[in-house]
N, C-alpha and C positions, 0 to 999 in steps of 0.2 A: 505419618511423614512421608512424603515422597521423596524416595531415594534419587530416583533419575530424572533429570529434567531435560525435555528435548524442544530445541527451538522450532518454530515454523517450517527452517529452512532442513531441520534434519528429517521431519515428517514428510515434507514434500518431496525430497529425495526418497524418501522411503516407499513413498506411492508409485513414484518412476522408476521404481527398481533402479536407484543410482545410489543408494547408501551403501557405504562398505560393508563386507559382511560382519562385522563385529559389531556397527552400527545398528544395523538391521536384525541380528538376533537379541541386543539390546531393547530396541524398541518392541519387538514380539513378545519377550517376556516381560516387560512393563505392560502392554496391553492386555495381556491376561489377567492383569489385578488392579488395572486403573480405569476406574468409568471415566474420568473428565479427561484421561488421553485418548479414550477410544473417541470419545464426542469431538474432540478437538479434531482428531483423524479424519472424522467421518465429515465434518463441516468444511475440509480441506479437499476435499475429494470434487471433482469436477466432471460433472455428466454430460457429456455433448448433445446425446439423445434430446435433453431436453428442448436445447435449442433446435433442433431438427424440427421436434414435434411444435414449437412455437411457428417457426418459417414455414411448416406446411399448411397454417391457418391462412394464407396469404397468398394471391394471385400474383404472379411476377410484377405485372402492370402496377400493383399497388405501393409499391417501394419507392419512397422520394429521393429524386436523385441527388439531394443536396446532402443525404448520410451515406455513411458506409457503416458495414457491421465491423466491427474491432474484432480481429482474432483472436481465438481465447487461449493464454498462455498458461501453464500450468504455473509459473512463478508468483502469477499474480491471482490467486485461489480463492473462490468464492463459493456460496452455498449452491447447490444445484438449481434449488428454486429460484433463485436470483437469477439466475444465468434466463430461465425464461423469460422473466418480467424484464429483465434488459432487453432482449431480443424483440419483445413486443414495444417496447417503450422507442427502441430505436426505429422500428421497421414503421409505427403509425405516429411517430414524431412528437407524442406525447409522453411527458416525463413528470407530468406533477409537481414541475420546478426544482426536482432533485436532479435531474440528468443534465449538470451541465455541460454546455458545448465550448470545448476550449478550442485552441488550432489545428490538435488532432484530436477530433470528436473520441471520446470514449477513454482516455486513459487515467481522467480524472476520478470517472466512475469505478473503475477498476479498484483504483487505488483506495478509494472509500469504502467499497465493499470487503476489499483486503481488511483494512483497518477497522472495521464494524467487528470481524472476529475478536479482536484483542480484548483481557479483560486484563483488569488490575494484576492478577497474577501472570498473564504473559511476560511482563519484563521484571518481576517480582525477583528471579533468580538469575538476574542478567547482571553479573559483576565482573567488569573489565579492568585491568589495571590501566595506568594511563598510557603505559607502552603498548599494549595492545590495542588500544583505541586510537592511538596514534597509526600505528599500523594498518589499522582495519579501514579509517578514514582515507590514509592514502590510497589504499587499493582501490577503494568505490572510486574516489576521486578521479583518477587515472583513467577510470572505465568509461567516464563522460567528460573527459578532458577539463577537470577542476584540480588547483594547485591550491590545496587549504591544509590550514593547521589544525588542532584541536583547542588553540586560542581564538580561533578564529568563528569560533560558535558560542557567542555570549548566549546566554538565556536571561530570562528575568527571574526575580528572588520567588523563589518556590518550585521553580522547574529544574529539573537534571536532565542532562544527556544521558543516555545509556548504549546505545550501539550504532551502526551504521549496518545497512546491508544493500546488497546488489540483485535488483530483479529484473524484468526484461517485460517489456510491451512491443509488440511486432517485431520482435528482433532487435529493439532499441536497448541499450542500456537505460535502466531507470532507477536511482539512487533512493533508497529509504532510511532517513535520519531519525532514530526514535528518542523520544524524552519521556519522562513521567512528570507528573504535579506532586506535589507534597501529599497528596490523597492518594497518589497511584493512580490516577486517570492517564492513561498513554495518550501520547499525541506522536505525529509523523510530519516529518516533512518532506516530502517528495521532490524529486526533481529530475527532469528530463531534458536532454540536449535538443535544441528545436532551432535550428539556424533559420528558418523562415519565418519565425517568431519575430513580432516587432514588439515594442515595450508596451505593456498593459499595466495599469497601477494596479493596487492590490484592490480584488472585489470581495467581499464578504458573500459568502454564500451558506448552504446548507448542505449538507449529503450524509444520507443513511441516518439520520435524525441528530448527527454530531455538527458543531459550528466549524466553517472552514474559510480560508482565505486561498482566492488563485492570483497569481500574477505571473509577468514576464518581463526578462530584462537580458539583453547582449546575447541574445542566443539561446536561451534557458526559459524553461517552464517550471512553475514552482507553486506546489499546493502543500497549505499546512492545513493539517485535520484533526480532529480528536474532540472529546468531550463535550460540554453545554455550557463553557464559561466562555459567552462572546466576546467580553471583555479580554479576556486573558489571551483567547486566539487573535485580537486585533493589536494587542501589545506586542506581542511575539513577531507577528508579520512585519508590523514596523520596525522593530529590531532587525529583523533580516533582509528586509529592503533599504535600510538604514546601510547596512555593512556591504551589502551588494555582494553577498553570498555567492 
């Protein structure tokens, strides 16, 4: 039985030498005897050398002007191999249908890659009181200019709200609201402020082998992703576009 549970943000802080002494010591102790934790930590590492290698294969004139290369942020972590693949796909303009271009090209791709690291066990040990959820939600809401409450997060039957966390993309705050299905499958609704974004109706897509929906409204972009149940994702997106979260 695993005694200590560390959230992704704990491991990211550890990798960036930003975890407190007590937390860092606890993680080191757990890593010595927990193979699953070591695998999670390895998956959260970002090796920028993979990006450099990918770019070295192209001449400057080959980069298409309509694309820009998103800045890699530790908070939106992904596997090193994915970094190289993403760089190649953005530079060449080919994504096999998986690299969806939004108002700010790239952020949904990073979100999907990060969420693809989640397993049913990732959120299984996350148990917050209603007061803790309310405080957490208010904190992330303030970061992107949202004044919301726990009661404004309706879900469909069989889906439970678990937590909110604040990430970052190119220096812009990005909120991730996490949910789980009755079967334990993790889902994420990610929101980023985009004053320049117009209103875009929900657009179903796929990312990292998962079902997803993108939309934008009133200066915000939304990306709902997780699992393989297309109908469930469609119903959830209808709920959140309906309440104008």
